[in-house]
Structures are given as structure tokens and as C-alpha cells.
PDB file with one MODEL, atoms N, CA, C and O in Angstrom:
MODEL        1
ATOM      1  N   UNK A   1       0.855  -1.172   0.000  1.00  0.00           N
ATOM      2  CA  UNK A   1       0.000   0.000   0.000  1.00  0.00           C
ATOM      3  C   UNK A   1       0.902   1.236   0.000  1.00  0.00           C
ATOM      4  O   UNK A   1       1.818   1.351   0.814  1.00  0.00           O
ATOM      5  N   UNK A   2       0.632   2.139  -0.907  1.00  0.00           N
ATOM      6  CA  UNK A   2       1.416   3.375  -1.005  1.00  0.00           C
ATOM      7  C   UNK A   2       0.936   4.366   0.053  1.00  0.00           C
ATOM      8  O   UNK A   2      -0.263   4.550   0.257  1.00  0.00           O
ATOM      9  N   UNK A   3       1.879   4.984   0.705  1.00  0.00           N
ATOM     10  CA  UNK A   3       1.553   5.948   1.745  1.00  0.00           C
ATOM     11  C   UNK A   3       1.812   7.375   1.290  1.00  0.00           C
ATOM     12  O   UNK A   3       2.068   8.251   2.116  1.00  0.00           O
ATOM     13  N   UNK A   4       1.749   7.616  -0.010  1.00  0.00           N
ATOM     14  CA  UNK A   4       1.995   8.963  -0.524  1.00  0.00           C
ATOM     15  C   UNK A   4       0.882   9.931  -0.159  1.00  0.00           C
ATOM     16  O   UNK A   4       1.084  11.144  -0.209  1.00  0.00           O
ATOM     17  N   UNK A   5      -0.294   9.418   0.209  1.00  0.00           N
ATOM     18  CA  UNK A   5      -1.389  10.290   0.602  1.00  0.00           C
ATOM     19  C   UNK A   5      -1.136  10.949   1.949  1.00  0.00           C
ATOM     20  O   UNK A   5      -1.808  11.921   2.294  1.00  0.00           O
ATOM     21  N   UNK A   6      -0.173  10.436   2.722  1.00  0.00           N
ATOM     22  CA  UNK A   6       0.116  11.004   4.028  1.00  0.00           C
ATOM     23  C   UNK A   6       0.833  12.347   3.939  1.00  0.00           C
ATOM     24  O   UNK A   6       0.743  13.153   4.865  1.00  0.00           O
ATOM     25  N   UNK A   7       1.539  12.601   2.847  1.00  0.00           N
ATOM     26  CA  UNK A   7       2.259  13.871   2.698  1.00  0.00           C
ATOM     27  C   UNK A   7       1.293  15.055   2.680  1.00  0.00           C
ATOM     28  O   UNK A   7       1.464  15.976   3.478  1.00  0.00           O
ATOM     29  N   UNK A   8       0.282  15.071   1.800  1.00  0.00           N
ATOM     30  CA  UNK A   8      -0.639  16.210   1.866  1.00  0.00           C
ATOM     31  C   UNK A   8      -1.489  16.217   3.131  1.00  0.00           C
ATOM     32  O   UNK A   8      -1.920  17.281   3.576  1.00  0.00           O
ATOM     33  N   UNK A   9      -1.736  15.046   3.717  1.00  0.00           N
ATOM     34  CA  UNK A   9      -2.504  14.995   4.951  1.00  0.00           C
ATOM     35  C   UNK A   9      -1.766  15.702   6.082  1.00  0.00           C
ATOM     36  O   UNK A   9      -2.337  16.561   6.753  1.00  0.00           O
ATOM     37  N   UNK A  10      -0.503  15.350   6.296  1.00  0.00           N
ATOM     38  CA  UNK A  10       0.263  15.990   7.356  1.00  0.00           C
ATOM     39  C   UNK A  10       0.537  17.456   7.048  1.00  0.00           C
ATOM     40  O   UNK A  10       0.584  18.282   7.958  1.00  0.00           O
ATOM     41  N   UNK A  11       0.716  17.782   5.782  1.00  0.00           N
ATOM     42  CA  UNK A  11       0.899  19.181   5.404  1.00  0.00           C
ATOM     43  C   UNK A  11      -0.352  19.981   5.719  1.00  0.00           C
ATOM     44  O   UNK A  11      -0.269  21.092   6.243  1.00  0.00           O
ATOM     45  N   UNK A  12      -1.501  19.424   5.405  1.00  0.00           N
ATOM     46  CA  UNK A  12      -2.759  20.103   5.709  1.00  0.00           C
ATOM     47  C   UNK A  12      -3.000  20.250   7.201  1.00  0.00           C
ATOM     48  O   UNK A  12      -3.466  21.294   7.656  1.00  0.00           O
ATOM     49  N   UNK A  13      -2.686  19.215   7.962  1.00  0.00           N
ATOM     50  CA  UNK A  13      -2.863  19.287   9.413  1.00  0.00           C
ATOM     51  C   UNK A  13      -1.920  20.306  10.042  1.00  0.00           C
ATOM     52  O   UNK A  13      -2.316  21.045  10.943  1.00  0.00           O
ATOM     53  N   UNK A  14      -0.685  20.348   9.574  1.00  0.00           N
ATOM     54  CA  UNK A  14       0.275  21.326  10.080  1.00  0.00           C
ATOM     55  C   UNK A  14      -0.157  22.742   9.720  1.00  0.00           C
ATOM     56  O   UNK A  14      -0.062  23.651  10.545  1.00  0.00           O
ATOM     57  N   UNK A  15      -0.627  22.929   8.505  1.00  0.00           N
ATOM     58  CA  UNK A  15      -1.094  24.245   8.092  1.00  0.00           C
ATOM     59  C   UNK A  15      -2.317  24.663   8.898  1.00  0.00           C
ATOM     60  O   UNK A  15      -2.432  25.822   9.297  1.00  0.00           O
ATOM     61  N   UNK A  16      -3.220  23.735   9.136  1.00  0.00           N
ATOM     62  CA  UNK A  16      -4.393  24.031   9.958  1.00  0.00           C
ATOM     63  C   UNK A  16      -4.014  24.430  11.373  1.00  0.00           C
ATOM     64  O   UNK A  16      -4.636  25.318  11.955  1.00  0.00           O
ATOM     65  N   UNK A  17      -3.008  23.788  11.927  1.00  0.00           N
ATOM     66  CA  UNK A  17      -2.526  24.147  13.261  1.00  0.00           C
ATOM     67  C   UNK A  17      -1.946  25.558  13.264  1.00  0.00           C
ATOM     68  O   UNK A  17      -2.202  26.339  14.181  1.00  0.00           O
ATOM     69  N   UNK A  18      -1.169  25.879  12.241  1.00  0.00           N
ATOM     70  CA  UNK A  18      -0.575  27.214  12.167  1.00  0.00           C
ATOM     71  C   UNK A  18      -1.631  28.292  11.948  1.00  0.00           C
ATOM     72  O   UNK A  18      -1.481  29.415  12.428  1.00  0.00           O
ATOM     73  N   UNK A  19      -2.692  27.958  11.230  1.00  0.00           N
ATOM     74  CA  UNK A  19      -3.774  28.914  11.004  1.00  0.00           C
ATOM     75  C   UNK A  19      -4.464  29.248  12.324  1.00  0.00           C
ATOM     76  O   UNK A  19      -4.849  30.395  12.553  1.00  0.00           O
ATOM     77  N   UNK A  20      -4.621  28.249  13.193  1.00  0.00           N
ATOM     78  CA  UNK A  20      -5.251  28.484  14.489  1.00  0.00           C
ATOM     79  C   UNK A  20      -4.426  29.424  15.365  1.00  0.00           C
ATOM     80  O   UNK A  20      -4.974  30.139  16.204  1.00  0.00           O
ATOM     81  N   UNK A  21      -3.106  29.420  15.167  1.00  0.00           N
ATOM     82  CA  UNK A  21      -2.220  30.219  16.002  1.00  0.00           C
ATOM     83  C   UNK A  21      -2.139  31.681  15.560  1.00  0.00           C
ATOM     84  O   UNK A  21      -1.782  32.541  16.365  1.00  0.00           O
ATOM     85  N   UNK A  22      -2.462  31.982  14.299  1.00  0.00           N
ATOM     86  CA  UNK A  22      -2.330  33.348  13.795  1.00  0.00           C
ATOM     87  C   UNK A  22      -3.686  33.908  13.392  1.00  0.00           C
ATOM     88  O   UNK A  22      -4.630  33.160  13.136  1.00  0.00           O
ATOM     89  N   UNK A  23      -3.770  35.219  13.340  1.00  0.00           N
ATOM     90  CA  UNK A  23      -5.002  35.886  12.934  1.00  0.00           C
ATOM     91  C   UNK A  23      -4.749  36.872  11.801  1.00  0.00           C
ATOM     92  O   UNK A  23      -5.483  37.850  11.662  1.00  0.00           O
ATOM     93  N   UNK A  24      -3.748  36.637  11.010  1.00  0.00           N
ATOM     94  CA  UNK A  24      -3.415  37.534   9.907  1.00  0.00           C
ATOM     95  C   UNK A  24      -4.160  37.121   8.649  1.00  0.00           C
ATOM     96  O   UNK A  24      -4.892  36.132   8.635  1.00  0.00           O
ATOM     97  N   UNK A  25      -3.956  37.908   7.583  1.00  0.00           N
ATOM     98  CA  UNK A  25      -4.559  37.563   6.298  1.00  0.00           C
ATOM     99  C   UNK A  25      -3.964  36.285   5.730  1.00  0.00           C
ATOM    100  O   UNK A  25      -4.620  35.561   4.981  1.00  0.00           O
ATOM    101  N   UNK A  26      -2.729  36.019   6.089  1.00  0.00           N
ATOM    102  CA  UNK A  26      -2.078  34.812   5.585  1.00  0.00           C
ATOM    103  C   UNK A  26      -2.749  33.563   6.147  1.00  0.00           C
ATOM    104  O   UNK A  26      -2.634  32.477   5.578  1.00  0.00           O
ATOM    105  N   UNK A  27      -3.452  33.725   7.274  1.00  0.00           N
ATOM    106  CA  UNK A  27      -4.151  32.583   7.866  1.00  0.00           C
ATOM    107  C   UNK A  27      -5.273  32.101   6.949  1.00  0.00           C
ATOM    108  O   UNK A  27      -5.528  30.900   6.867  1.00  0.00           O
ATOM    109  N   UNK A  28      -5.942  33.021   6.262  1.00  0.00           N
ATOM    110  CA  UNK A  28      -6.996  32.616   5.329  1.00  0.00           C
ATOM    111  C   UNK A  28      -6.410  31.836   4.161  1.00  0.00           C
ATOM    112  O   UNK A  28      -6.992  30.847   3.716  1.00  0.00           O
ATOM    113  N   UNK A  29      -5.263  32.276   3.666  1.00  0.00           N
ATOM    114  CA  UNK A  29      -4.587  31.555   2.589  1.00  0.00           C
ATOM    115  C   UNK A  29      -4.143  30.183   3.073  1.00  0.00           C
ATOM    116  O   UNK A  29      -4.260  29.192   2.352  1.00  0.00           O
ATOM    117  N   UNK A  30      -3.637  30.135   4.288  1.00  0.00           N
ATOM    118  CA  UNK A  30      -3.229  28.853   4.862  1.00  0.00           C
ATOM    119  C   UNK A  30      -4.402  27.914   5.064  1.00  0.00           C
ATOM    120  O   UNK A  30      -4.274  26.706   4.870  1.00  0.00           O
ATOM    121  N   UNK A  31      -5.550  28.464   5.454  1.00  0.00           N
ATOM    122  CA  UNK A  31      -6.748  27.644   5.617  1.00  0.00           C
ATOM    123  C   UNK A  31      -7.205  27.028   4.313  1.00  0.00           C
ATOM    124  O   UNK A  31      -7.601  25.863   4.276  1.00  0.00           O
ATOM    125  N   UNK A  32      -7.153  27.803   3.244  1.00  0.00           N
ATOM    126  CA  UNK A  32      -7.508  27.283   1.922  1.00  0.00           C
ATOM    127  C   UNK A  32      -6.530  26.194   1.510  1.00  0.00           C
ATOM    128  O   UNK A  32      -6.937  25.165   0.971  1.00  0.00           O
ATOM    129  N   UNK A  33      -5.250  26.410   1.759  1.00  0.00           N
ATOM    130  CA  UNK A  33      -4.238  25.412   1.437  1.00  0.00           C
ATOM    131  C   UNK A  33      -4.453  24.138   2.250  1.00  0.00           C
ATOM    132  O   UNK A  33      -4.281  23.035   1.731  1.00  0.00           O
ATOM    133  N   UNK A  34      -4.825  24.284   3.510  1.00  0.00           N
ATOM    134  CA  UNK A  34      -5.071  23.110   4.355  1.00  0.00           C
ATOM    135  C   UNK A  34      -6.256  22.303   3.846  1.00  0.00           C
ATOM    136  O   UNK A  34      -6.202  21.073   3.823  1.00  0.00           O
ATOM    137  N   UNK A  35      -7.318  22.974   3.441  1.00  0.00           N
ATOM    138  CA  UNK A  35      -8.497  22.269   2.929  1.00  0.00           C
ATOM    139  C   UNK A  35      -8.169  21.543   1.632  1.00  0.00           C
ATOM    140  O   UNK A  35      -8.581  20.401   1.432  1.00  0.00           O
ATOM    141  N   UNK A  36      -7.431  22.207   0.755  1.00  0.00           N
ATOM    142  CA  UNK A  36      -7.035  21.565  -0.510  1.00  0.00           C
ATOM    143  C   UNK A  36      -6.141  20.368  -0.243  1.00  0.00           C
ATOM    144  O   UNK A  36      -6.278  19.339  -0.905  1.00  0.00           O
ATOM    145  N   UNK A  37      -5.232  20.480   0.709  1.00  0.00           N
ATOM    146  CA  UNK A  37      -4.338  19.371   1.047  1.00  0.00           C
ATOM    147  C   UNK A  37      -5.105  18.185   1.614  1.00  0.00           C
ATOM    148  O   UNK A  37      -4.803  17.038   1.285  1.00  0.00           O
ATOM    149  N   UNK A  38      -6.088  18.448   2.459  1.00  0.00           N
ATOM    150  CA  UNK A  38      -6.867  17.358   3.037  1.00  0.00           C
ATOM    151  C   UNK A  38      -7.715  16.651   1.976  1.00  0.00           C
ATOM    152  O   UNK A  38      -7.841  15.426   1.989  1.00  0.00           O
ATOM    153  N   UNK A  39      -8.292  17.426   1.064  1.00  0.00           N
ATOM    154  CA  UNK A  39      -9.065  16.812  -0.021  1.00  0.00           C
ATOM    155  C   UNK A  39      -8.155  15.994  -0.916  1.00  0.00           C
ATOM    156  O   UNK A  39      -8.520  14.896  -1.336  1.00  0.00           O
ATOM    157  N   UNK A  40      -6.967  16.520  -1.212  1.00  0.00           N
ATOM    158  CA  UNK A  40      -6.007  15.789  -2.042  1.00  0.00           C
ATOM    159  C   UNK A  40      -5.574  14.492  -1.366  1.00  0.00           C
ATOM    160  O   UNK A  40      -5.410  13.472  -2.035  1.00  0.00           O
ATOM    161  N   UNK A  41      -5.391  14.521  -0.067  1.00  0.00           N
ATOM    162  CA  UNK A  41      -4.983  13.289   0.632  1.00  0.00           C
ATOM    163  C   UNK A  41      -6.103  12.249   0.600  1.00  0.00           C
ATOM    164  O   UNK A  41      -5.826  11.052   0.534  1.00  0.00           O
ATOM    165  N   UNK A  42      -7.356  12.686   0.646  1.00  0.00           N
ATOM    166  CA  UNK A  42      -8.456  11.726   0.538  1.00  0.00           C
ATOM    167  C   UNK A  42      -8.545  11.129  -0.860  1.00  0.00           C
ATOM    168  O   UNK A  42      -8.884   9.956  -1.017  1.00  0.00           O
ATOM    169  N   UNK A  43      -8.244  11.925  -1.866  1.00  0.00           N
ATOM    170  CA  UNK A  43      -8.274  11.414  -3.240  1.00  0.00           C
ATOM    171  C   UNK A  43      -7.140  10.420  -3.471  1.00  0.00           C
ATOM    172  O   UNK A  43      -7.319   9.420  -4.166  1.00  0.00           O
ATOM    173  N   UNK A  44      -5.986  10.691  -2.894  1.00  0.00           N
ATOM    174  CA  UNK A  44      -4.817   9.826  -3.098  1.00  0.00           C
ATOM    175  C   UNK A  44      -4.809   8.595  -2.190  1.00  0.00           C
ATOM    176  O   UNK A  44      -4.005   7.685  -2.391  1.00  0.00           O
ATOM    177  N   UNK A  45      -5.684   8.560  -1.208  1.00  0.00           N
ATOM    178  CA  UNK A  45      -5.700   7.441  -0.264  1.00  0.00           C
ATOM    179  C   UNK A  45      -6.118   6.153  -0.968  1.00  0.00           C
ATOM    180  O   UNK A  45      -6.913   6.184  -1.907  1.00  0.00           O
ATOM    181  N   UNK A  46      -5.586   5.034  -0.518  1.00  0.00           N
ATOM    182  CA  UNK A  46      -6.001   3.739  -1.091  1.00  0.00           C
ATOM    183  C   UNK A  46      -7.487   3.479  -0.844  1.00  0.00           C
ATOM    184  O   UNK A  46      -8.090   4.061   0.058  1.00  0.00           O
ATOM    185  N   UNK A  47      -8.061   2.604  -1.651  1.00  0.00           N
ATOM    186  CA  UNK A  47      -9.498   2.364  -1.570  1.00  0.00           C
ATOM    187  C   UNK A  47      -9.908   1.773  -0.231  1.00  0.00           C
ATOM    188  O   UNK A  47     -11.045   1.972   0.198  1.00  0.00           O
ATOM    189  N   UNK A  48      -9.022   1.057   0.437  1.00  0.00           N
ATOM    190  CA  UNK A  48      -9.357   0.475   1.730  1.00  0.00           C
ATOM    191  C   UNK A  48      -9.613   1.573   2.766  1.00  0.00           C
ATOM    192  O   UNK A  48     -10.548   1.487   3.563  1.00  0.00           O
ATOM    193  N   UNK A  49      -8.776   2.593   2.738  1.00  0.00           N
ATOM    194  CA  UNK A  49      -8.935   3.697   3.688  1.00  0.00           C
ATOM    195  C   UNK A  49     -10.161   4.524   3.328  1.00  0.00           C
ATOM    196  O   UNK A  49     -10.886   4.970   4.216  1.00  0.00           O
ATOM    197  N   UNK A  50     -10.400   4.734   2.041  1.00  0.00           N
ATOM    198  CA  UNK A  50     -11.596   5.469   1.623  1.00  0.00           C
ATOM    199  C   UNK A  50     -12.862   4.721   2.033  1.00  0.00           C
ATOM    200  O   UNK A  50     -13.830   5.337   2.480  1.00  0.00           O
ATOM    201  N   UNK A  51     -12.858   3.409   1.885  1.00  0.00           N
ATOM    202  CA  UNK A  51     -14.013   2.608   2.284  1.00  0.00           C
ATOM    203  C   UNK A  51     -14.225   2.671   3.789  1.00  0.00           C
ATOM    204  O   UNK A  51     -15.361   2.779   4.252  1.00  0.00           O
ATOM    205  N   UNK A  52     -13.140   2.605   4.558  1.00  0.00           N
ATOM    206  CA  UNK A  52     -13.247   2.690   6.006  1.00  0.00           C
ATOM    207  C   UNK A  52     -13.821   4.042   6.429  1.00  0.00           C
ATOM    208  O   UNK A  52     -14.676   4.097   7.312  1.00  0.00           O
ATOM    209  N   UNK A  53     -13.367   5.125   5.816  1.00  0.00           N
ATOM    210  CA  UNK A  53     -13.892   6.447   6.134  1.00  0.00           C
ATOM    211  C   UNK A  53     -15.368   6.566   5.752  1.00  0.00           C
ATOM    212  O   UNK A  53     -16.149   7.180   6.480  1.00  0.00           O
ATOM    213  N   UNK A  54     -15.747   5.991   4.635  1.00  0.00           N
ATOM    214  CA  UNK A  54     -17.144   6.014   4.210  1.00  0.00           C
ATOM    215  C   UNK A  54     -18.034   5.286   5.208  1.00  0.00           C
ATOM    216  O   UNK A  54     -19.117   5.768   5.539  1.00  0.00           O
ATOM    217  N   UNK A  55     -17.588   4.137   5.685  1.00  0.00           N
ATOM    218  CA  UNK A  55     -18.366   3.376   6.670  1.00  0.00           C
ATOM    219  C   UNK A  55     -18.487   4.159   7.973  1.00  0.00           C
ATOM    220  O   UNK A  55     -19.556   4.190   8.582  1.00  0.00           O
ATOM    221  N   UNK A  56     -17.404   4.787   8.400  1.00  0.00           N
ATOM    222  CA  UNK A  56     -17.438   5.584   9.635  1.00  0.00           C
ATOM    223  C   UNK A  56     -18.419   6.745   9.500  1.00  0.00           C
ATOM    224  O   UNK A  56     -19.186   7.024  10.421  1.00  0.00           O
ATOM    225  N   UNK A  57     -18.393   7.416   8.361  1.00  0.00           N
ATOM    226  CA  UNK A  57     -19.300   8.544   8.143  1.00  0.00           C
ATOM    227  C   UNK A  57     -20.748   8.071   8.113  1.00  0.00           C
ATOM    228  O   UNK A  57     -21.621   8.711   8.700  1.00  0.00           O
ATOM    229  N   UNK A  58     -21.008   6.965   7.440  1.00  0.00           N
ATOM    230  CA  UNK A  58     -22.378   6.467   7.368  1.00  0.00           C
ATOM    231  C   UNK A  58     -22.906   6.040   8.735  1.00  0.00           C
ATOM    232  O   UNK A  58     -24.058   6.319   9.067  1.00  0.00           O
ATOM    233  N   UNK A  59     -22.082   5.373   9.522  1.00  0.00           N
ATOM    234  CA  UNK A  59     -22.510   4.918  10.852  1.00  0.00           C
ATOM    235  C   UNK A  59     -22.731   6.116  11.771  1.00  0.00           C
ATOM    236  O   UNK A  59     -23.729   6.165  12.490  1.00  0.00           O
ATOM    237  N   UNK A  60     -21.816   7.078  11.756  1.00  0.00           N
ATOM    238  CA  UNK A  60     -21.972   8.231  12.638  1.00  0.00           C
ATOM    239  C   UNK A  60     -23.158   9.094  12.226  1.00  0.00           C
ATOM    240  O   UNK A  60     -23.841   9.650  13.086  1.00  0.00           O
ATOM    241  N   UNK A  61     -23.411   9.213  10.935  1.00  0.00           N
ATOM    242  CA  UNK A  61     -24.567   9.975  10.470  1.00  0.00           C
ATOM    243  C   UNK A  61     -25.861   9.294  10.878  1.00  0.00           C
ATOM    244  O   UNK A  61     -26.822   9.957  11.267  1.00  0.00           O
ATOM    245  N   UNK A  62     -25.888   7.978  10.790  1.00  0.00           N
ATOM    246  CA  UNK A  62     -27.079   7.228  11.186  1.00  0.00           C
ATOM    247  C   UNK A  62     -27.347   7.409  12.682  1.00  0.00           C
ATOM    248  O   UNK A  62     -28.496   7.566  13.096  1.00  0.00           O
ATOM    249  N   UNK A  63     -26.277   7.386  13.494  1.00  0.00           N
ATOM    250  CA  UNK A  63     -26.444   7.583  14.936  1.00  0.00           C
ATOM    251  C   UNK A  63     -26.927   8.996  15.251  1.00  0.00           C
ATOM    252  O   UNK A  63     -27.774   9.182  16.124  1.00  0.00           O
ATOM    253  N   UNK A  64     -26.394   9.991  14.545  1.00  0.00           N
ATOM    254  CA  UNK A  64     -26.801  11.370  14.786  1.00  0.00           C
ATOM    255  C   UNK A  64     -28.254  11.598  14.382  1.00  0.00           C
ATOM    256  O   UNK A  64     -28.991  12.300  15.074  1.00  0.00           O
ATOM    257  N   UNK A  65     -28.659  11.013  13.276  1.00  0.00           N
ATOM    258  CA  UNK A  65     -30.036  11.193  12.812  1.00  0.00           C
ATOM    259  C   UNK A  65     -31.034  10.467  13.703  1.00  0.00           C
ATOM    260  O   UNK A  65     -32.142  10.957  13.922  1.00  0.00           O
ATOM    261  N   UNK A  66     -30.653   9.312  14.215  1.00  0.00           N
ATOM    262  CA  UNK A  66     -31.579   8.551  15.073  1.00  0.00           C
ATOM    263  C   UNK A  66     -31.675   9.142  16.469  1.00  0.00           C
ATOM    264  O   UNK A  66     -32.682   8.924  17.142  1.00  0.00           O
ATOM    265  N   UNK A  67     -30.683   9.873  16.931  1.00  0.00           N
ATOM    266  CA  UNK A  67     -30.722  10.447  18.274  1.00  0.00           C
ATOM    267  C   UNK A  67     -31.619  11.685  18.344  1.00  0.00           C
ATOM    268  O   UNK A  67     -31.971  12.118  19.442  1.00  0.00           O
ATOM    269  N   UNK A  68     -31.993  12.258  17.216  1.00  0.00           N
ATOM    270  CA  UNK A  68     -32.839  13.449  17.210  1.00  0.00           C
ATOM    271  C   UNK A  68     -34.308  13.119  17.413  1.00  0.00           C
ATOM    272  O   UNK A  68     -35.101  14.015  17.702  1.00  0.00           O
ATOM    273  N   UNK A  69     -34.689  11.863  17.268  1.00  0.00           N
ATOM    274  CA  UNK A  69     -36.100  11.491  17.424  1.00  0.00           C
ATOM    275  C   UNK A  69     -36.544  11.549  18.850  1.00  0.00           C
ATOM    276  O   UNK A  69     -37.705  11.265  19.147  1.00  0.00           O
TER     277      UNK A  69
ENDMDL
END
């Protein structure tokens, strides 16, 4: 399994952390870069990880929707 998807993931997480620490205009640019990096890491992730994330999202959404009744 190729782990090349981890590079944009960690880059996005690091950028997101730095954005939280600053309140300048560059923080908005960093936030956009972090979002793009996270989306890119999801696209590059192997299908096993994408499937696992999909199952987690579906289960958590089902729990959230059923708890509102």
C-alpha cells in the first residue's frame, strides 16, 4: 500500500494548526491550502482507507439522525 497520501494529509494538518495560532490575512490563505491538502490526501488514499472512512461517516450519520427522534 502506497503511503503517498500522508504527505498532503500531514501538510494540511500542520497548516491548519498554524492557522489556528495566527489571525493575519495569511491565515486565510493557509486555511484554503489546508483544505485543498486534506481533499487531495483523501483522493490519493487507497481504496481500503476510503471505504473505512465512508463506513465511519455512514454509521456516525445514522447515529446522529436517530438520536434526534
